[in-house]
C-alpha positions in Angstrom: 3.4 14.4 23.3 0.5 12.1 23.6 -1.4 15.0 21.5 1.0 15.1 18.8 1.3 11.7 18.2 -2.7 11.5 18.1 -2.7 14.7 15.8 0.0 12.8 13.3 -2.4 9.8 13.1 -5.9 11.1 12.7 -4.3 13.9 10.1 -2.6 10.7 8.2 -6.2 8.7 8.4 -7.7 11.7 6.7 -5.1 11.4 4.2 -5.8 7.4 3.7 -9.6 8.5 3.7 -9.0 11.1 1.0 -6.6 8.4 -0.7 -9.2 5.5 -0.2 -11.9 7.5 -1.9 -9.5 9.2 -4.8 -8.2 5.6 -6.1 -11.7 4.3 -6.4 -13.2 7.3 -7.6 -10.8 7.8 -10.1 -10.9 4.4 -11.5 -15.1 5.1 -12.3 -14.1 8.7 -14.0 -11.6 7.4 -16.4 -14.2 4.9 -17.4 -16.4 8.1 -17.9 -13.6 9.9 -19.8 -13.0 6.5 -22.5 -9.3 7.6 -22.6 -8.4 4.1 -23.9 -7.7 0.5 -22.1 -3.6 1.7 -22.7 -3.8 5.1 -21.6 -6.4 4.3 -18.7 -3.2 2.0 -17.4 -1.0 4.7 -17.3 -3.2 7.4 -15.7 -3.8 4.8 -13.3 0.0 3.7 -12.9 1.4 7.0 -12.7 0.4 7.4 -8.9 2.5 4.3 -8.1 5.6 5.8 -10.1 5.4 8.8 -8.4 5.5 7.2 -5.0 8.2 5.2 -6.0 10.3 8.0 -7.0 9.6 9.8 -3.8 10.2 6.9 -1.6 13.6 7.6 -2.9 13.9 11.5 -3.0 11.7 12.2 0.2 13.9 11.5 3.0 16.6 13.7 1.6 14.3 17.1 1.8 12.8 16.3 5.0 16.4 16.3 6.3 16.7 20.0 4.3 14.3 21.4 5.4 12.2 19.5 8.5 9.3 17.7 8.8 6.9 20.0 9.5 7.9 22.1 6.5 7.9 19.1 4.3 5.0 18.0 5.7 3.1 21.4 4.3 5.4 21.4 0.9 3.9 17.2 0.3 0.6 17.9 1.3 0.8 21.5 -1.1 1.6 19.2 -4.1 -1.2 17.0 -4.0 -3.3 19.5 -3.4 -2.3 21.7 -6.6 -1.9 18.5 -8.2 -5.6 17.3 -7.7 -7.4 20.8 -8.3 -5.7 20.9 -11.7 -7.3 17.9 -12.4 -11.0 19.3 -13.4 -9.3 21.9 -15.2 -7.4 20.0 -17.5 -8.8 16.9 -18.4 -6.8 14.8 -20.7 -4.5 12.0 -20.2 -0.9 13.9 -20.5 -2.3 16.5 -17.8 -3.8 13.1 -15.6 -0.7 11.4 -16.1 2.1 14.7 -14.3 -0.9 15.0 -11.7 -1.4 11.3 -11.0 3.0 11.5 -10.4 3.1 14.4 -8.8 0.0 13.1 -6.3 2.1 10.0 -5.9 5.4 11.8 -4.7 3.6 14.0 -2.4 1.5 11.0 -0.7 4.6 9.2 -0.2 6.0 12.7 1.1 3.5 12.7 3.7 3.7 9.3 4.9 7.3 9.2 5.4 7.1 12.3 7.2 4.8 10.9 9.3 5.9 7.6 10.2 9.6 9.2 11.1 8.3 11.6 13.1 5.9 8.8 15.2 9.2 6.8 15.2 11.1 9.4 16.5 8.4 10.9 19.3 7.1 7.3 20.3 9.1 5.7 23.1 10.9 2.1 22.9 7.9 0.5 25.4 4.9 2.5 23.2 6.3 1.9 19.7 4.6 -1.2 18.5 1.6 0.0 20.1 1.7 3.6 18.4 2.5 2.1 14.6 -0.3 -0.7 15.2 -2.7 2.1 16.4 -1.1 4.4 12.9 -1.7 0.8 10.4 -5.1 0.1 12.0 -6.4 3.8 11.3 -5.0 3.6 8.1 -7.0 0.3 7.1 -9.9 1.9 8.6 -9.7 5.3 6.8 -9.3 3.2 3.4 -12.4 2.0 4.0 -14.2 4.5 5.1 -13.4 6.2 1.6 -14.9 3.8 -0.4 -18.2 4.8 1.1 -18.1 8.1 -0.5 -18.6 6.2 -4.0 -21.9 5.3 -3.6 -23.9 8.9 -3.6 -21.5 11.5 -5.3 -21.4 12.4 -9.2 -18.6 11.0 -10.5 -18.9 13.5 -13.9 -18.4 16.5 -11.4 -16.1 18.5 -9.7 -17.2 18.0 -6.5 -15.3 14.6 -5.6 -11.8 16.4 -6.8 -13.2 19.4 -4.2 -13.8 16.7 -1.3 -10.2 15.0 -1.3 -8.6 18.6 -2.1 -10.4 19.4 1.7 -9.5 16.4 3.2 -5.8 16.6 2.1 -6.1 20.2 3.4 -7.3 19.6 6.5 -4.3 17.0 7.1 -2.3 19.9 6.3 -3.8 22.8 8.7 -3.7 19.9 11.4 0.1 19.1 11.2 1.4 22.9 10.4 -0.4 24.3 13.6 1.2 21.4 16.1 3.1 23.3 19.1 5.7 20.0 19.6 9.3 20.6 17.8 10.1 18.4 15.0 12.6 15.4 15.1 15.5 14.8 12.7 16.3 12.1 10.9 19.1 9.8 11.4 21.2 8.4 9.0 20.4 5.0 7.6 22.6 1.9 6.8 23.1 1.5 3.3 22.2 -1.7 1.6 22.7 -2.8 -2.3 19.6 -4.8 -4.1 21.5 -7.5 -4.8 22.4 -8.2 -1.2 18.3 -8.1 -0.3 17.8 -10.2 -3.9 20.0 -13.2 -2.4 18.9 -13.2 0.9 15.7 -13.5 0.7 14.5 -13.9 -3.1 11.2 -15.2 -2.3 10.1 -11.5 -0.3 11.0 -9.6 -3.3 9.4 -11.5 -5.8 6.2 -11.4 -3.3 6.7 -7.8 -3.0 6.6 -7.1 -6.8 3.9 -10.0 -7.1 1.8 -7.9 -4.4 1.8 -4.6 -5.7 1.0 -6.1 -9.0 -2.1 -7.8 -7.9 -3.4 -4.6 -5.4 -3.1 -1.9 -7.6 -4.6 -3.6 -10.8 -7.0 -4.8 -8.5 -8.0 -1.4 -6.9 -7.7 0.2 -10.2 -9.4 -1.6 -12.6 -11.9 -3.9 -10.9 -14.0 -1.3 -10.2 -13.8 0.5 -13.5 -15.0 -2.5 -15.4 -18.2 -3.3 -12.6 -19.6 0.9 -14.0 -18.8 0.0 -17.4 -21.1 -2.8 -17.1 -24.0 -0.7 -15.2 -23.7 -2.1 -11.6 -24.8 1.0 -9.6 -22.6 3.1 -7.5 -23.8 2.0 -3.9 -22.6 -1.9 -4.9 -19.2 -0.6 -5.8 -18.8 1.1 -2.8 -19.5 -2.0 -1.0 -17.8 -4.3 -2.5 -14.9 -2.4 -2.6 -15.3 -1.6 1.1 -15.9 -5.4 2.0 -12.6 -5.9 0.1 -10.3 -3.6 2.1 -12.1 -4.6 5.8 -10.8 -7.8 4.6 -7.9 -7.3 4.7 -7.8 -5.6 7.8 -9.7 -8.9 9.4 -7.2 -11.3 8.2 -3.9 -9.3 9.9 -3.7 -10.1 12.9 -4.8 -14.3 12.4 -1.8 -14.4 9.4 0.5 -12.2 12.1 0.4 -14.5 14.4 0.4 -18.1 12.6 3.7 -16.1 10.3 5.0 -15.6 13.7 4.9 -19.4 14.9 7.3 -21.0 12.1 8.3 -20.8 8.4 6.5 -17.2 7.0 7.3 -19.0 3.8 4.4 -22.0 4.3 2.5 -18.6 5.3 2.9 -17.0 2.2 2.8 -19.8 0.0 -0.8 -20.8 1.6 -1.8 -16.9 0.9 -0.6 -17.0 -2.5 -2.5 -19.8 -3.3 -5.7 -18.7 -1.3 -5.5 -15.3 -3.4 -5.8 -17.7 -6.5 -8.7 -19.6 -5.4 -10.6 -16.9 -4.5 -9.7 -15.3 -8.0 -11.2 -18.0 -10.1 -13.9 -18.3 -7.8 -14.8 -15.0 -8.6 -15.1 -15.7 -12.3 -17.2 -19.2 -11.8 -19.3 -18.0 -8.8 -23.3 -16.5 -10.1 -23.2 -12.9 -10.3 -25.2 -12.4 -6.4 -24.0 -10.0 -4.3 -24.5 -12.9 -1.6 -21.8 -15.2 -3.2 -19.7 -12.7 -4.4 -19.1 -10.5 -1.0 -17.4 -13.2 1.4 -14.9 -14.1 -1.6 -14.3 -10.3 -1.6 -13.4 -10.2 1.8 -11.0 -13.0 0.9 -9.7 -11.8 -1.8 -8.4 -9.1 0.1 -7.8 -10.4 3.2 -5.0 -12.5 1.4 -4.3 -10.1 -1.4 -3.2 -7.3 2.1 -1.3 -9.9 3.7 0.8 -11.0 1.1 3.4 -7.6 1.5 3.6 -7.7 5.5 4.3 -11.2 5.5 7.2 -10.7 2.5 9.2 -7.8 5.0 8.7 -10.0 8.2 10.6 -12.8 6.4 13.2 -10.5 4.5 13.6 -9.1 7.9 14.1 -12.6 9.3 16.7 -12.5 6.9 19.0 -9.6 7.3 21.1 -7.9 10.2 19.5 -5.9 12.8 20.9 -2.8 12.1 19.4 -3.1 8.1 16.0 -2.8 9.2 15.5 0.8 7.8 17.4 -0.2 4.6 15.0 -3.7 3.9 12.0 -1.8 4.6 12.7 1.3 2.1 13.8 -1.7 -0.4 11.0 -3.2 -0.4 8.7 -0.9 -0.7 10.8 0.6 -3.9 9.8 -3.3 -5.1 6.2 -3.1 -4.1 5.8 0.3 -6.2 7.3 -0.8 -9.5 5.2 -4.0 -9.3 2.5 -1.2 -8.7 3.4 0.5 -11.8 3.1 -2.6 -13.7 -0.1 -3.7 -12.6 -2.8 -1.2 -14.3 -0.9 -1.4 -17.3 -0.4 -4.5 -17.8 -3.9 -5.5 -16.4 -5.7 -2.8 -18.4 -4.1 -4.4 -21.4 -5.7 -7.6 -20.4 -8.7 -7.0 -19.5 -9.2 -4.6 -22.8 -8.7 -7.9 -24.3 -10.3 -10.6 -22.5 -12.9 -8.9 -20.2 -13.1 -9.2 -16.1 -12.5 -13.2 -16.2 -9.0 -12.0 -18.5 -8.2 -10.3 -15.0 -9.0 -12.5 -12.6 -7.0 -15.5 -14.7 -3.9 -13.2 -14.8 -3.6 -12.1 -10.9 -4.7 -16.0 -10.0 -1.8 -16.9 -12.5 0.0 -14.2 -10.8 0.0 -15.7 -7.4 -0.3 -18.8 -8.7 3.3 -18.6 -10.0 4.7 -17.0 -6.5 3.5 -19.9 -4.7 5.7 -22.4 -7.1 8.9 -20.2 -6.5 8.2 -20.3 -2.7 7.6 -23.8 -2.6 10.6 -24.2 -4.5 13.0 -21.9 -2.3 11.4 -23.8 0.7 12.5 -27.4 -0.9 16.3 -26.1 -1.4 16.5 -23.4 1.8 16.2 -23.7 5.4 14.7 -21.3 8.0 16.3 -18.8 9.9 16.7 -20.7 12.9 14.8 -18.2 15.0 11.9 -15.4 14.2 13.6 -12.1 15.4 10.8 -9.3 14.8 7.0 -10.5 14.8 4.9 -9.6 11.8 3.1 -6.2 11.9 0.4 -4.5 10.4 1.4 -2.7 6.7 -0.1 -1.6 4.0 2.8 -1.5 1.1 1.4 2.2 0.2 1.9 3.6 3.5 4.5 1.3 5.3 6.7 2.1 8.1 9.6 2.1 6.5 11.3 4.4 8.9 11.8 1.8 12.6 14.8 1.8 14.0 15.9 -1.5 14.6 15.2 -2.9 18.1 16.6 -6.5 18.0 20.4 -6.2 20.2 22.6 -8.4 22.3 23.1 -8.2 25.7 25.9 -5.5 25.8 24.1 -3.2 23.3 25.0 -3.9 19.8 22.8 -5.3 17.1 22.0 -8.9 16.9 22.4 -10.4 13.7 19.4 -12.9 12.1 20.7 -16.1 11.1 19.9 -16.8 7.6 
């Protein structure tokens, strides 16, 4: 059992290593290809559109053909689409390929997470998913280091990405353990979630928007301004590590009281950090600490929103709530590069940073207004968890129950 869980976590770390590298590399490569601001934004958004579409339909695929076959199919989609990109260098071809890659990646994550959830013992599940998400962040960070030395104009980066996905496919498809079946999910209308936790919905949209705009567009701007690839890699690495570093302290803080206060603080902190990047001198010693804070605030917005939404909803809706929020975040992520590319084309990098600062400041204002008109939940039933919005554990089962074993509702 432990070997199987370890294999799944290791394979997903390889996928995230490839993903972290791919997202930053593609931002740089699009700068070289010079498709124009609008088409560049659409290409970068296509992954998130595919991710959102895949999040809706992947569960049914897994139920029909099983975990191992589904994992093989999703990984195969990513490999084929990635291999096609250096062969067909055009905006339309790359939009289609990135959408397919997004569908394949979310399929891999959902397959892995539902598998881990089914195989892990109830008293081990929290630790398993913590290790899983820490491995995800470390792999994303390591992916940035690959940017420094590779020739981005060549096909070599695509080949490396293919090799990493293929290796993950080999690891999972050769496992000897029998895969589990997916259990039916409780349904949830979007209107119910929006009425019960509007702050969480708004926060997930804005979190997705600023995260995708940052990771897609900031490296492209740096390369277009002749900043060395090693410096770009270091900047992005620091931002990802900042996201990992703040997960535990922010989580503990949010578990102690009204999560909305923490969410407002994170949003204002991000807004201030983005403005600081505009005002500070362009020296690494000044910029890197702010990049770490920016990444930290950005990466903790989404898990705090998820935790707040789960506080507001009944325990038997955990899976449905998490699934809805990842779709909401995906919608924001699809908008981020398109809107951000248009802003940056007109106002350069300062315009992009002010755009992201304004978005989070508006989120803080919405949260503060909500705090004034709606009391917090009486009890915080589910602790904060380390979550990456594009690899969120949306398949975990509810564990909060009453003494007779029935699911326990949480006070709104």
